[in-house]
VEXLUM-699204 format. One line per 2 residues: number of its first residue (from 1); their letters; for each residue z negated, x negated, y of N, C-alpha, C. Coordinates in steps of 0.02 Angstrom, whole numbers, plus 50000, padded with zeros to 5 digits. Layout:
! VEXLUM-699204
NUM = a = Z:X:Y:Z:X:Y:Z:X:Y | ...
***
This chain:
! VEXLUM-699204
1 = xx = 45284:43006:55405:45221:43020:55371:45229:43085:55337 | 45201:43088:55274:45199:43150:55237:45128:43169:55217
3 = xx = 45117:43230:55208:45052:43255:55185:45064:43301:55130 | 45029:43292:55076:45040:43337:55017:44975:43374:55000
5 = xx = 44986:43437:54981:44928:43482:54969:44922:43503:54895 | 44863:43510:54873:44848:43535:54808:44790:43585:54810
7 = xx = 44785:43629:54764:44730:43677:54760:44679:43656:54706 | 44619:43676:54714:44568:43664:54663:44583:43710:54602
9 = xx = 44561:43693:54543:44572:43738:54484:44555:43809:54497 | 44595:43850:54474:44589:43925:54483:44624:43952:54542
11 = xx = 44658:43910:54580:44696:43936:54637:44766:43905:54634 | 44812:43945:54660:44882:43922:54661:44907:43914:54729
13 = xx = 44950:43866:54743:44979:43851:54806:45034:43900:54822 | 45036:43928:54883:45094:43967:54906:45119:43929:54966
15 = xx = 45185:43924:54971:45217:43884:55025:45236:43818:54998 | 45257:43774:55041:45279:43704:55026:45221:43661:55014
17 = xx = 45218:43619:54965:45160:43577:54950:45161:43510:54990 | 45219:43498:55020:45224:43437:55062:45251:43455:55133
19 = xx = 45218:43422:55182:45244:43430:55250:45259:43363:55280 | 45303:43357:55326:45325:43295:55353:45314:43293:55430
21 = xx = 45291:43236:55454:45281:43222:55523:45349:43205:55553 | 45371:43240:55603:45436:43226:55635:45423:43175:55695
23 = xx = 45478:43146:55720:45468:43098:55772:45441:43125:55835 | 45446:43193:55845:45417:43224:55907:45345:43241:55897
25 = xx = 45314:43223:55840:45242:43234:55826:45228:43304:55798 | 45277:43343:55780:45263:43408:55746:45276:43399:55673
27 = xx = 45247:43447:55635:45253:43446:55564:45308:43496:55540 | 45342:43478:55490:45394:43525:55462:45382:43530:55390
29 = xx = 45377:43588:55358:45383:43651:55393:45317:43661:55435 | 45321:43702:55487:45264:43710:55532:45211:43754:55504
31 = xx = 45227:43792:55449:45175:43835:55420:45145:43799:55362 | 45081:43789:55362:45044:43754:55309:45037:43803:55248
33 = xx = 45036:43769:55189:45028:43810:55128:44955:43840:55124 | 44948:43888:55085:44882:43917:55068:44868:43917:54997
35 = xx = 44804:43921:54980:44786:43925:54908:44757:43998:54895 | 44788:44030:54847:44763:44097:54828:44736:44099:54757
37 = xx = 44682:44141:54746:44656:44143:54679:44703:44157:54622 | 44704:44127:54567:44743:44143:54505:44723:44215:54485
39 = xx = 44773:44255:54465:44761:44322:54443:44789:44328:54369 | 44745:44355:54327:44770:44371:54258:44795:44441:54255
41 = xx = 44835:44456:54206:44860:44527:54202:44805:44574:54187 | 44815:44637:54206:44766:44689:54188:44752:44693:54115
43 = xx = 44689:44689:54094:44676:44688:54020:44699:44753:53988 | 44728:44744:53929:44748:44804:53892:44688:44839:53862
45 = xx = 44692:44906:53859:44638:44942:53827:44646:44930:53750 | 44593:44942:53711:44597:44932:53641:44594:45002:53607
47 = xx = 44628:45008:53550:44621:45072:53512:44552:45089:53495 | 44529:45151:53508:44462:45174:53494:44412:45136:53533
49 = xx = 44428:45113:53595:44382:45077:53635:44408:45070:53707 | 44374:45026:53747:44400:45017:53814:44383:44944:53837
51 = xx = 44419:44927:53891:44406:44861:53922:44371:44874:53990 | 44317:44840:53998:44278:44849:54060:44282:44786:54105
53 = xx = 44304:44791:54169:44311:44734:54210:44307:44757:54280 | 44288:44712:54325:44286:44731:54398:44336:44689:54438
55 = xx = 44365:44633:54407:44416:44594:54443:44456:44558:54390 | 44515:44533:54411:44561:44499:54365:44575:44428:54395
57 = xx = 44531:44401:54437:44543:44334:54464:44512:44281:54419 | 44525:44220:54434:44498:44161:54400:44424:44170:54384
59 = xx = 44405:44158:54323:44335:44160:54299:44305:44233:54295 | 44347:44284:54308:44326:44354:54296:44317:44362:54223
61 = xx = 44274:44411:54203:44265:44425:54132:44280:44498:54115 | 44313:44507:54061:44321:44576:54033:44279:44584:53974
63 = xx = 44245:44641:53971:44202:44660:53912:44237:44718:53874 | 44234:44711:53808:44261:44765:53767:44207:44802:53733
65 = xx = 44216:44872:53736:44170:44914:53699:44210:44961:53658 | 44180:44983:53600:44214:45029:53553:44182:45095:53559
67 = xx = 44219:45148:53542:44193:45214:53543:44137:45220:53486 | 44096:45273:53492:44043:45285:53445:44069:45286:53373
69 = xx = 44034:45248:53329:44054:45247:53260:44101:45186:53243 | 44121:45147:53297:44162:45091:53289:44127:45026:53316
71 = xx = 44145:44970:53289:44120:44908:53313:44173:44856:53332 | 44156:44814:53378:44202:44766:53405:44207:44710:53355
73 = xx = 44273:44696:53332:44283:44639:53288:44320:44588:53326 | 44294:44527:53334:44324:44478:53373:44280:44464:53435
75 = xx = 44306:44428:53483:44262:44416:53545:44258:44477:53586 | 44192:44493:53605:44177:44551:53644:44193:44542:53719
77 = xx = 44204:44477:53737:44220:44460:53805:44277:44410:53806 | 44312:44412:53863:44365:44362:53877:44362:44344:53951
79 = xx = 44378:44284:53966:44378:44257:54034:44444:44237:54059 | 44459:44252:54123:44524:44237:54155:44527:44162:54168
81 = xx = 44575:44127:54143:44579:44056:54150:44627:44036:54206 | 44627:43971:54221:44669:43945:54275:44744:43951:54252
83 = xx = 44756:43962:54189:44831:43969:54166:44853:44042:54174 | 44812:44084:54207:44829:44155:54218:44830:44196:54153
85 = xx = 44792:44175:54104:44787:44209:54038:44714:44220:54026 | 44701:44274:53988:44632:44289:53962:44618:44248:53903
87 = xx = 44558:44219:53898:44539:44175:53844:44540:44210:53776 | 44551:44175:53723:44547:44201:53655:44594:44257:53642
89 = xx = 44579:44296:53591:44620:44351:53568:44587:44417:53584 | 44629:44465:53595:44602:44532:53604:44568:44559:53544
91 = xx = 44505:44583:53552:44470:44614:53490:44498:44679:53470 | 44474:44703:53414:44494:44769:53388:44430:44809:53373
93 = xx = 44438:44873:53366:44382:44920:53348:44391:44940:53277 | 44340:44927:53234:44344:44946:53164:44287:44997:53151
95 = xx = 44294:45036:53100:44246:45089:53084:44183:45049:53066 | 44124:45070:53092:44066:45038:53077:44040:45057:53008
97 = xx = 44027:45010:52965:44002:45023:52896:43926:45033:52898 | 43903:45085:52863:43833:45102:52861:43802:45072:52799
***
């Protein structure tokens, strides 16, 4: 008998995904796998601005703000996806036109 493990979206499996029942009734490997949250890389800061975030796990959000006199061009927020990447493209700060 075998048993196979999978994680829900946003989590990744650590350990073996399949365990086997031995003739003596024990499972091998004896240590069961675990699911840990997906982590995105630390967001890069942007020139003339900053990246604001509290976590880098699945579904976490990073918000971008620009220094006074500049405005965000592009998406002001990005979300950590199950592919371990931040959504969209990193925005830039451009001089605000009056």
